[in-house]
GUKEMI-570559 format. One record per residue: x negated, y negated, z negated of N, C-alpha, C in turn; residue in one letter. Coordinates in steps of 0.001 Angstrom, whole numbers, plus 500000, padded with zeros to 6 digits. Example, Ala and Ser with C-alpha at 12.3 -4.5 7.8 and 13.67 -1.06 7.14 Angstrom:
<atoms>
486810505690492200487700504500492200486800503300492200A
487150502250492920486330501060492860487100499970492130S
</atoms>
This chain:
<atoms>
851139214865848409851573213617849033853092213528848944M
853574212372848451855017212226848304855661211955849655N
856957212176849788857638212018851082857459210644851712P
857409209584850893857277208237851455855920208058852131M
854848208504851456853518208375852043853398209209853319N
853988210419853306853946211268854489854665210587855658R
855779209930855350856542209225856394855723208079856981F
855015207318856119854205206194856596853036206683857457L
852407207789857037851288208328857803851737208782859183L
852848209477859262853355209922860562853720208738861439C
854258207691860827854615206510861597853392205824862182G
852298205758861395851066205130861893850470205925863031C
850457207260862907849918208103863980850736207955865249L
852039207892865116852898207717866283852668206363866926L
852444205339866122852189204006866655850873203979867432L
849855204688866924848583204740867634848727205428868985L
849505206492869037849718207203870294850442206337871311L
851327205484870853852080204623871764851234203457872243V
850423202876871322849674201672871649848446201993872487V
847721203080872136846485203399872832846790204182874102L
846518203621875273846776204344876515845753205447876744P
846156206467877446845232207546877780844231207043878810A
843002207552878703841969207139879649841470208358880408S
840990208114881624840465209199882453839479208622883448A
838563209463883876837569209048884861838195208978886247S
837619208179887158838154208095888527838089209445889233P
838959209603890210838996210807891029838749210435892479M
838008211287893201837734211058894620838985211365895429L
839432210393896230840643210549897031840295210904898477V
839326210195899057838959210448900453837533210001900698S
836955210511901794835617210094902200835499210222903712Q
834730209322904316834511209359905756833086208895906047S
832568209335907217831183209039907565831113208519909002F
830191207576909208829938207045910552828423206914910752T
827813207689911675828438208765912468828705210003911620P
829443210935912208829790212157911484828535212983911204N
828521213683910078827382214554909759827232215637910821P
826034216234910948824909216101910016824161214792910166P
823479214403909092822727213157909087821444213302909896L
821073212231910573819872212235911422818748211508910683V
817620212182910408816510211500909726816092210230910463P
816007209134909714815640207853910293816792207106910921G
817980207727910994819135207087911613819971206312910611G
820859205468911135821757204684910295822979205521909915Q
823472205329908702824642206073908233825491205176907348E
826812205355907455827753204619906600828763205591906029Q
829008205470904748830010206297904083831028205384903417V
832301205756903529833391205038902865834102206039901969V
834045205811900672834666206713899705835698205945898883A
836879206528898749837954205904897981838215206699896714T
838291205997895592838523206613894287839785206012893673F
840424206766892798841644206285892148841601206613890663A
842163205714889861842361205983888443843631206839888336I
843579208012887720844748208902887669845980208202887123P
847111208542887697848391207935887278848653208211885797S
849156207199885115849473207342883693848288207162882776G
847138206731883324845939206503882515845393205110882795T
844449204702881958843823203396882127842318203548881929S
841533202882882778840081202966882646839640202104881462F
838793202640880559838368201871879372837571200619879754P
837893199505879137837195198257879429835722198314879044K
835396199078878008834021199119877519833151200102878304T
833735200800879257832952201716880087832606201052881411H
831655201630882132831350201155883481830973202343884352N
830915202113885640830554203154886598829171202865887151L
828353203904887187827013203799887766826980204633889043Q
826528204035890138826487204718891422825084204638892004M
824645205730892614823325205798893237823426206456894604Q
822460206138895468822406206731896799820955206986897180T
820746208005898031819412208287898555819171207591899890S
820183206901900424819998206147901651819060204965901379L
818192204678902303817246203583902143817851202270902625E
817400201160901992817888199810902333819415199756902293N
819976200374901265821442200491901175822092199150900857A
823254198931901472824095197763901206825461198263900743R
825938197727899622827161198200898984828266197150899102W
829470197630899312830656196773899227831714197540898434N
832170196944897340833130197596896449834399196759896415I
835522197377896782836802196681896831837795197373895900Q
838246196636894876839269197158893963840641196858894541V
841529197841894495842888197706895035843878197902893895I
844741196911893690845733196937892615847132196911893210L
847879197974892963849252198094893481849299197867895002D
848295198368895705848272198283897160847691196999897708G
847271196086896855846717194802897302845265194659896856N
844474193975897697843076193756897335842978192898896088N
842104193319895173841888192569893941840416192162893881A
839707192586892851838309192193892700837436192837893779A
836362192130894147835413192637895129834009192264894699Q
833070193170894941831685192851894630830768193575895603Q
829558193038895745828571193607896659827275193859895891T
826431194698896490825137195002895882824217195506896986A
822934195627896666821962196178897599820956196998896815S
820342197968897501819387198824896826819952200216896597G
819250200981895808819623202379895614820703202582894565S
821077201534893809822070201683892742823031200501892719A
824236200757892201825248199704892027826089200062890811A
826720199041890207827517199251889002828875198575889152F
829873199174888499831198198564888437831546198383886967I
831799197152886568832178196864885186833604197339884929N
833805197950883770835136198453883429836208197387883373G
835819196140883169836792195048883076837629194929884351E
837006195178885517837749194971886765838556196214887163I
838461197284886358839240198490886636840295198775885578L
840231198055884473841107198341883340842432197584883449S
843503198342883680844860197783883732845788198709882954Y
847001198260882730847968199083882006848288200343882811S
848798201346882112849000202652882733850077202649883807I
850887201597883870851952201552884885851497200863886173N
850199200548886273849672199924887489848939200974888330R
848955200762889639848277201665890577846907201070890896D
845847201706890396844493201163890512843612202145891306V
842925201619892311841958202409893071840842201474893526S
839786202038894082838717201210894618838007201975895733F
837498201211896690836805201772897844835344201333897818T
834448202300897976833013202030897986832495202285899395V
831887201269899994831286201403901322829777201238901187T
829036202233901671827575202189901611827040202337903024I
826160201424903421825496201502904726823999201484904487A
823291202435905097821851202494904904821186203409905910G
819925203690905685819122204502906587818817205847905953T
819013206899906714818658208228906240817133208321906175V
816558208762905056815093208856904968814508209678906119P
813425209175906711812815209858907850812296211238907478A
811956211426906197811416212713905752812482213634905177S
813754213241905356814842214013904743814923215423905324A
815130216386904457815356217767904851816442218353903959T
817077219392904435818098220045903616819357219211903541G
819595218567902407820762217702902222820328216371901620T
821152215347901828820892214009901298822056213598900405V
821744213095899208822777212579898308823193211201898797T
824399211128899346824895209855899866825449208992898740V
826132209620897772826707208866896661826791209772895436L
826277209268894324826348209976893042826948209013892027D
828181209292891578828905208390890681829091209055889325L
828808208306888255829056208775886893829671207641886078V
830436208020885056831014207047884130830143206971882890E
829801205732882477828955205497881308829818204921880188I
829742205532878991830545205015877881829841203851877192D
830453203348876092829915202149875441828647202426874641N
828208203692874573826951204011873912825832204254874920T
826138204115876217825141204317877248824998205756877701G
825898206625877262825843208034877641826831208337878768N
826507209354879552827387209774880643828589210515880065V
829786210144880503831000210826880063831016212224880676V
831108213272879861831091214639880400832186214863881440P
831818215507882525832780215830883572833133214683884486G
832437213546884374832800212378885177832023212288886486S
830982213090886671830128212942887856830851213379889128E
830724212565890152831222212880891493830045212739892450I
829691213823893105828512213860893969828945214090895414L
828511213213896299828786213351897735827451213518898443I
827242214656899094826011214907899821826349215518901174S
825419215363902126825638215854903479824360216506904006Q
824495217503904899823311218170905446822588217295906452P
821313217586906610820474216868907565820411217662908863V
820443216971909993820379217638911295819097218441911407A
819236219642911942818080220503912126817728221336910930G
818414221107909803818127221912908622818674223308908821A
817861224272908574818282225666908733818268226357907385T
819205227236907239819291228020906006818691229385906280V
817699229747905508817036231030905725818025232161905506A
818102233077906456819045234188906288818642235062905123P
819631235656904511819370236559903402818820237861903951V
817664238205903500817032239412903994817261240546903007Q
817803241626903517818059242785902690816999243831902970T
816317244219901951815274245228902095815861246587901767T
815875247457902765816405248802902576815246249747902348V
815209250424901198814092251352900957814124252507901939P
812953252863902435812866253965903394812376255219902702T
812944256329903078812565257606902501811456258220903349L
810290258447902744809147259010903456809114260517903233T
809285261254904282809271262705904198807851263216904395L
807484264313903694806139264872903901806019265432905295P
804832265392905874804669265911907240804981267402907308P
805620267769908400805979269173908598804751269911909089V
804354270944908366803181271744908750803630273033909397T
803036273390910504803379274618911236802240275608911099T
802592276838910667801555277858910497800941278174911846A
799627278225911915798977278526913205799284279955913637P
799442280175914907799749281534915381798588282473915090P
798974283739914809797957284755914515797283285148915815V
795988284991915842795207285314917044794500286655916851T
794823287583917703794182288895917631792828288827918330K
791838289302917604790506289290918214790373290436919201S
789570290285920259789377291352921247788845292627920622P
788001292559919583787439293752918972788491294652918360G
789525294046917830790588294815917205791257295720918233F
791485295271919443792114296079920491791226297236920906S
789937296993920993788998298056921387788986299167920352V
788978298792919070788977299789917994790209300664918069V
791356300063918318792600300830918424792506301828919575I
791948301389920723791814302291921889790896303460921584A
789752303222920931788825304284920587789424305297919632L
790178304767918659790832305684917716791816306574918438L
792509306030919428793456306831920203792743307934920979G
791609307605921570790854308602922351790334309715921451C
789835309341920272789313310327919339790406311272918877C
791548310747918598792671311582918146793076312562919232T
793138312083920496793506312980921614792456314075921805A
791155313722921646790091314715921811790151315789920762G
790375315420919513790470316399918431791630317356918670L
792739316824919123793902317677919382793590318672920497A
792835318301921534792511319205922667791572320299922215W
790590319946921341789643320910920865790314321976920010M
791313321571919222792018322531918386792798323518919245R
793350323050920325794101323978921176793154324964921830R
791917324610922145790963325513922771790523326590921809R
790465326270920529790074327258919571791216328243919296Q
</atoms>
C-alpha cells in the first residue's frame, strides 16, 4: 500500500471513531420499595428503580429495553429524564413493558436517565424470592445484548433458608471384651488338701522306720 492510500485509510478510520458515538447499556442507579421487603404474599408492592445511560455514551436508536415482573396486575410508569428535566413518558400494564430506543437516544454530551415505577400484587403462592423487575437490552436482530440484564428480586416474608447440615463421620470402636475371672472349682481345693495329708503321712512313717 502506497503512503497516500495508507493516509486515506487512517483518515477514514479516525472519522468513523469521531462520528460514531460509543454505546452502552443502562446502569441501575437506585431502587426503593413500598412497603419495605420482605414481600408479603397477596400484598400490594411498589418498586421505583432509576437507571442511567453511562456518561460519554449514547443508547442505540435501533435497540430497545424489555422489562418483566412477577408481580400480578402490574401497572408501569416510565419517565425519561433529560438533563435533569422530565422528557418522554409512557405507561403500560401487565407482566411486561418495553422502552423504544428512540426516546433514550441522545448525543453523548446529554445527561439521560429514566425511572421505572411498578405497582402490583405479590403472588399469593410466592415463596423464596420474587422477581420484581428483570430488564434486558434487545438489539436490532432481536437478541439480548450480552451483559445487559439487570435483575431486581426480593425475599418473601416467612421464607426460611435451610441451614447447612454438616455430617461428621463417627468412629465406631469395637466393643471392649473383658476376660472372665478364673473360677476355682471346690474339687480342686479338696485334692490339694488330700495331697498335703498324704505327704505328711509318708514323712511320719519314714521317721518311724
